[in-house]
C-alpha positions as CSV (number, residue, x, y, z in Angstrom):
1,X,-10.7,-2.5,23.0
2,X,-9.0,-1.6,19.7
3,X,-5.3,-1.6,18.9
4,X,-5.2,2.2,19.3
5,X,-6.7,1.9,22.8
6,X,-3.8,-0.3,24.0
7,X,-1.0,1.8,22.4
8,X,-2.2,5.2,23.8
9,X,-1.4,5.8,27.4
10,X,-4.1,7.7,29.4
11,X,-4.4,9.1,32.9
12,X,-2.7,6.8,35.4
13,X,-1.0,4.7,32.7
14,X,1.4,7.6,32.0
15,X,4.4,6.7,34.0
16,X,7.3,9.1,33.3
17,X,9.0,11.7,35.5
18,X,7.9,14.8,33.5
19,X,5.5,15.6,30.7
20,X,4.8,18.6,28.5
21,X,1.1,19.4,29.0
22,X,-1.2,21.1,26.5
23,X,-4.5,22.4,27.7
24,X,-8.0,21.6,26.4
25,X,-8.0,24.7,24.2
26,X,-4.5,24.1,22.8
27,X,-2.5,26.4,25.1
28,X,0.8,25.3,26.5
29,X,0.7,24.6,30.3
30,X,4.4,23.8,30.5
31,X,6.4,20.8,31.8
32,X,5.1,19.2,35.0
33,X,4.9,15.8,36.8
34,X,2.0,13.6,35.5
35,X,0.2,13.7,38.9
36,X,-0.2,17.4,38.7
37,X,-1.3,17.3,35.1
38,X,-3.8,14.6,35.9
39,X,-5.3,16.7,38.7
40,X,-5.7,19.6,36.2
41,X,-7.5,17.2,33.8
42,X,-9.8,15.9,36.5
43,X,-10.8,19.4,37.5
44,X,-12.4,20.0,34.1
45,X,-13.7,16.4,33.8
46,X,-11.4,15.4,31.0
47,X,-8.6,12.8,30.4
48,X,-4.9,13.2,30.2
49,X,-3.9,11.6,26.9
50,X,-0.3,11.0,25.7
51,X,-0.3,12.3,22.1
52,X,3.5,12.2,21.4
53,X,5.3,9.5,23.5
54,X,8.6,9.7,21.6
55,X,9.4,13.4,22.2
56,X,11.5,14.4,25.2
57,X,9.6,15.0,27.4
58,X,6.5,13.2,26.2
59,X,3.6,15.4,25.2
60,X,0.2,15.0,26.8
61,X,-3.0,16.7,26.1
62,X,-6.1,17.4,28.3
63,X,-9.0,16.1,26.2
64,X,-11.9,13.8,26.0
65,X,-10.4,10.3,25.3
66,X,-13.5,8.9,23.7
67,X,-13.6,11.8,21.2
68,X,-9.9,11.3,20.6
69,X,-10.4,7.6,19.7
70,X,-13.4,8.5,17.4
71,X,-11.3,11.0,15.5
72,X,-8.3,8.6,15.2
73,X,-10.6,5.8,13.9
74,X,-12.2,8.2,11.5
75,X,-8.8,9.3,10.1
76,X,-7.7,5.6,9.8
77,X,-10.9,4.8,7.9
78,X,-10.4,7.7,5.5
79,X,-6.8,6.7,4.8
80,X,-7.8,3.1,4.2
81,X,-10.5,4.3,1.8
82,X,-8.0,6.2,-0.3
83,X,-5.7,3.2,-0.7
84,X,-5.6,1.5,-4.0
85,X,-6.0,-2.3,-3.8
86,X,-4.3,-4.3,-6.5
87,X,-5.1,-7.8,-7.4
88,X,-2.4,-9.9,-9.0
89,X,-3.6,-12.1,-11.9
90,X,-1.4,-14.9,-13.0
91,X,-1.0,-15.9,-16.7
92,X,1.1,-19.0,-17.4
93,X,3.0,-19.8,-20.6
94,X,5.1,-22.6,-21.8
95,X,8.3,-22.1,-23.9
96,X,6.8,-23.8,-27.0
97,X,3.4,-22.0,-26.9
98,X,1.4,-21.8,-30.1
99,X,1.0,-18.4,-31.7
100,X,-2.8,-18.4,-31.3
101,X,-2.6,-19.3,-27.6
102,X,0.1,-16.6,-27.1
103,X,-2.2,-14.0,-28.7
104,X,-5.2,-15.1,-26.6
105,X,-3.2,-14.8,-23.3
106,X,-1.7,-11.5,-24.4
107,X,-5.2,-10.1,-25.0
108,X,-6.2,-11.3,-21.5
109,X,-3.1,-9.6,-20.0
110,X,-4.0,-6.3,-21.7
111,X,-7.6,-6.5,-20.4
112,X,-6.3,-7.1,-16.9
113,X,-3.9,-4.2,-17.1
114,X,-6.7,-2.0,-18.5
115,X,-8.9,-2.9,-15.6
116,X,-6.2,-1.8,-13.2
117,X,-4.9,-5.2,-12.0
118,X,-1.3,-6.3,-11.8
119,X,-0.3,-9.3,-13.9
120,X,2.3,-12.0,-13.1
121,X,3.3,-13.6,-16.4
122,X,5.1,-16.9,-15.8
123,X,6.9,-19.3,-18.1
124,X,6.9,-22.8,-16.7
125,X,9.7,-25.2,-17.8
126,X,9.3,-29.0,-17.7
127,X,11.8,-31.7,-18.4
128,X,14.3,-30.8,-21.1
129,X,12.9,-27.2,-21.4
130,X,14.9,-26.4,-18.2
131,X,18.1,-26.5,-20.2
132,X,16.9,-23.6,-22.4
133,X,15.8,-20.7,-20.1
134,X,16.7,-18.3,-22.9
135,X,13.4,-19.4,-24.7
136,X,11.4,-18.3,-21.7
137,X,13.3,-15.0,-21.4
138,X,12.8,-14.3,-25.1
139,X,9.0,-15.0,-24.7
140,X,8.6,-12.7,-21.7
141,X,10.6,-9.9,-23.4
142,X,8.4,-10.2,-26.4
143,X,5.4,-10.0,-24.2
144,X,6.7,-6.9,-22.4
145,X,7.4,-5.2,-25.7
146,X,3.9,-5.9,-27.0
147,X,2.0,-4.7,-23.9
148,X,4.2,-1.7,-23.0
149,X,1.4,0.7,-24.1
150,X,-0.9,-0.9,-21.5
151,X,1.4,-1.6,-18.6
152,X,4.9,-1.1,-17.2
153,X,7.4,-3.7,-15.9
154,X,7.5,-3.9,-12.2
155,X,10.0,-6.7,-12.0
156,X,12.3,-7.9,-14.8
157,X,12.0,-11.6,-15.8
158,X,13.7,-13.7,-13.1
159,X,14.2,-17.4,-13.0
160,X,13.1,-19.2,-9.8
161,X,13.4,-23.0,-10.0
162,X,11.4,-24.3,-13.0
163,X,9.6,-21.0,-13.6
164,X,10.6,-17.6,-15.0
165,X,8.3,-14.7,-14.0
166,X,7.8,-11.0,-14.5
167,X,5.2,-8.7,-12.9
168,X,3.5,-6.0,-15.0
169,X,1.6,-3.1,-13.4
170,X,-1.0,-0.9,-15.1
171,X,0.1,2.5,-16.3
172,X,-1.0,5.5,-14.3
173,X,-4.5,6.6,-15.3
174,X,-3.6,9.8,-17.2
175,X,-1.0,8.0,-19.3
176,X,-3.6,5.3,-20.2
177,X,-6.1,8.0,-21.2
178,X,-3.5,9.7,-23.4
179,X,-2.5,6.4,-24.9
180,X,-6.2,5.5,-25.5
181,X,-6.9,8.9,-27.1
182,X,-3.9,8.5,-29.4
183,X,-4.9,5.0,-30.4
184,X,-8.5,6.2,-31.1
185,X,-7.2,9.0,-33.3
186,X,-4.8,6.7,-35.2
187,X,-7.8,4.3,-35.9
188,X,-9.7,6.9,-37.8
């Protein structure tokens, strides 16, 4: 039994005083007690399914419950298919990072953003570096400025314990394509 099965009340599980009933062809049958509506459903060999439990009175429909579950699962699957899954890649820096190492990590961040992944850029402070959080903020702000054509800032640099982090998200597709076309033209 799926989660949808347990949440939807059917036939004898509908225990309210009155319900609004919709027939199998979508016609309004009116407000009546559940026992009467259930007998109407059983006459046509269908189920009485509660489709809107929060309305007053609750709305029930005479339909095939198996078909109802199939349609619901199909809709849920289609909605899940349309969702965009982001993976968050972490890139760690130190306040005294060498220029070559910084450039290498920046290039990786731009590649991750271009592939559609989010990036969590972190500066880790150790020992006496904890006294100078402005070095980490300066490093992250420099990084944000240099990759702004490839991604946008989702969270500003924040200090948590001995780390300072920011999250960068990829730009929407059409903005990336415009930016890519502009950079291709400028390279000519």
